[in-house]
N, C-alpha and C positions, 0 to 999 in steps of 0.2 A: 503496501498499499503505500502509495508516494503522500508524503508531509511535506506539500511545501510552503509550509506556514515553519516550519521550526526542520527543513536540512539540509541547512549551514549549523544547527546551533549542535555541537561536543562539549557537554561537560567535561571533559578529561581534558581537551585541549585549550577551550577559553575561547574567544569571538574571537572569530575572523578578526585581519587588516585589511588594512586598505587591499593591499598587495592580493591579499587572499582572496578577499573580497569577489574580486575585480577579474583573477584567474577562474573563481568557480561563476561569473556570468553575471559577475553582480556591475551595477548603473547599468546595462546592457536596454531594461525593458524603461529603464530613465532616460536615456539616452535616443531610443526605436519614439520614445513619446514624443518626445521637445523636438525632433527633428522630420520625422516622418507625418506625425501627426497635429490637427488642431486641436485647441483644449476642450470643445465640442463635441469633435470628435473620442479624444481619449473619456471624459464624462458616456460615451454611448458604449464604444467601449466596453469597459467599467459595469454599468449595466447590463446589459450585455451576459457577462461573463457570469453575475450571479453574489459578485462578493459584497459579502456581508458587514458589516460591524462588526465587531468581538465585548462588545458592552451586551449589558442584560437583551437587549430588543432585537438586534441581531436585526438592525433596521440595512434595506435595500445601501448601499455605499453612492452606487452612481446616481439613483435618485436621489440620493441624501446629497449630491454636488449640484442636479439641475436645480435645485431652485434659491441658489445662488444664483445673484441677481449678474448678470455679462453684458456686453456690450459697453460703446463707451460710453453711455447716459446711467451704465451704474454709478455706486458711491463708494470712493478709493477714500481712502485706504483701505483692505479687503485683507484681513485674517484668514489664518490656517492657522488650527490651535489640534494639538493631536495633546489627547488627555490621557495619563498615562500611573493615570494616579492611585488607579483599582481599589475603586471603589465598591463596584458590582459586588453586590455579596457572593463569599462563596469561589470568585477568582482568584487565579494566578495565573496572570498570561501577559500583561506589564513586563513585570521584571523582571520575567526569563525570556523576554523579546528584549528587555536593553540590555543583559547584560551577554546574552547569547548569541544575536547576531544588532551592533548597533549600527550598520552602513546599513543592512535591510529596512529599517525603519526611517533612517533618514532618506532612503533610493523613494521611501514609498509615502513619504512630504514632497518630498521633487515631482513626482508623479502628480503627486495630490494638490501643491500650491499650482504648479503650470496649468492643469484641468479647471481650478476653480480661477483664475488669474488671481492667485492672491501676491501680497506685496512687502507681506508681512507674515514671518512661521516659527509659532513661538513650539514648546514643548514642556506641557506641567508634571511635574514627575510628584510624588509623592514623596514628605518632609524625611521618613526616615532610608530612602535608597538612595547613598551617600557613595555605595560601590556602582550600579548604576548608574549615578550622576555618570562620575569620574571614569567609568568607559565610554560612556555615552559623549563625554568634553573629547576627547581621547580621538577618537570617528568623526566626529565633526570639526572637528583640526584637519586630520589627513582625508577629509573628505574637500575641506575649504582650501587646505594649502594643492590638493590637486584638482580643482577649480571647477568640482558638481556643481559648489552653492553660491547663490546669490545673478546676481544679471548678467 
């Protein structure tokens, strides 16, 4: 059984650095989205994929994106917020992804920000997730240094 969400997570190895993530095909989805598709096309692809949020409601990601006002008359700035606080009762997914595959989270945010034409993106972390925050800072630094972040 393929597990696309956790395919890069190996507790014995720890998270992939940028080089390892790219070697495993990382950032290829973001590259394709940004170079081969318009933002609305990305939203439709995600909508048609059946991807759902990992929160308690399991809401369609593409449907949620389609509610964001688009076009030249849309209000700005637009914000993208990744809620990695794990507020849903009985869940343990956010920290697993943050600590095990932070570049995957970053790549997902790049695609999301492009699809909704966000100006700024934030990651909201639970206060006690210091190890996850450290790993995420390192991954963000690697991604920024490699030119994956920003305009």
